[in-house]
N, C-alpha and C positions, 0 to 999 in steps of 0.2 A: 431182176431189179427193175423198178420203174424209172422213167426218165427223170422225174423230180429228184429222186434219191441219188441218181448218177450225177445230176447237175450240182446237187449239194456237196457231194464228195469231191467233184472236180473243183468246185469253188473253194472248198476248204483246203485242198491240195495247193491251189494257187496262192492262197493266203500264207500257208506254211512255207512255200518257196520264197515269197517276198520277205517273210520274217527271217528266214535262214540267210538270204543274201544280205539283208540289212545287218544282221549280227556279224557275218563274215567281214563286211565292209568296216564296221565299227572296230573289230579286232585288228584289222590291218592298219587302220588309221591310228589306233592307240600305240602301235608298235613303230610308227613312223618317227624318224628323227626330225626334230623341229627345224624349221627353215634356217634360223640364225645359226644353229650348230652345223648344219650342212654347209652353209656359206663359209663359215670359218674353216672348214676342211678344204673346200674348193680354193679358197684364197691362199692356201699354203703351196699350191702349185706355182711354178715360175710365172712371172708376170707376162712373159711372151708366149705362154701356152694357149693355143687357140681354143681348146676345150674349156679351159678356165674362164677366159673372157667371154666365150659364147654362153656358158652357163650363167655367169654373173649378169650378162646383159638380158637374159631371158627371165631369170628367176631371182636375182639378187635383190636385197633390200637395203644394202649399205650405201653410204655416200659414194664409195668407189664404184659400185654397180651403176648408180645414177650417172656418174661421170662417163663410164664406158658406154652406156646407152646413148648419151648425148655427144659422144666423140671427143670428150674433153680429158681423156686419160692417156698418159704417155705409154701405158702398157699396150695400147692398141695401135700405136704408130710404128 
């Protein structure tokens, strides 16, 4: 095989790898639980649970999460 043909094959293989990774990422994302639903599950943990409050402070979108982030929530005291 000549160099140009090998380069073309390698280039096509790289493109196919990128397409496969993109498809895998899309499939994983589609299966993910929406953030609001996840937060509802996390909020069911006891209010004094460190993991609960840590998750809410980092990823939460509710008013309670905002209060935890700003130290205005009784569950963190």
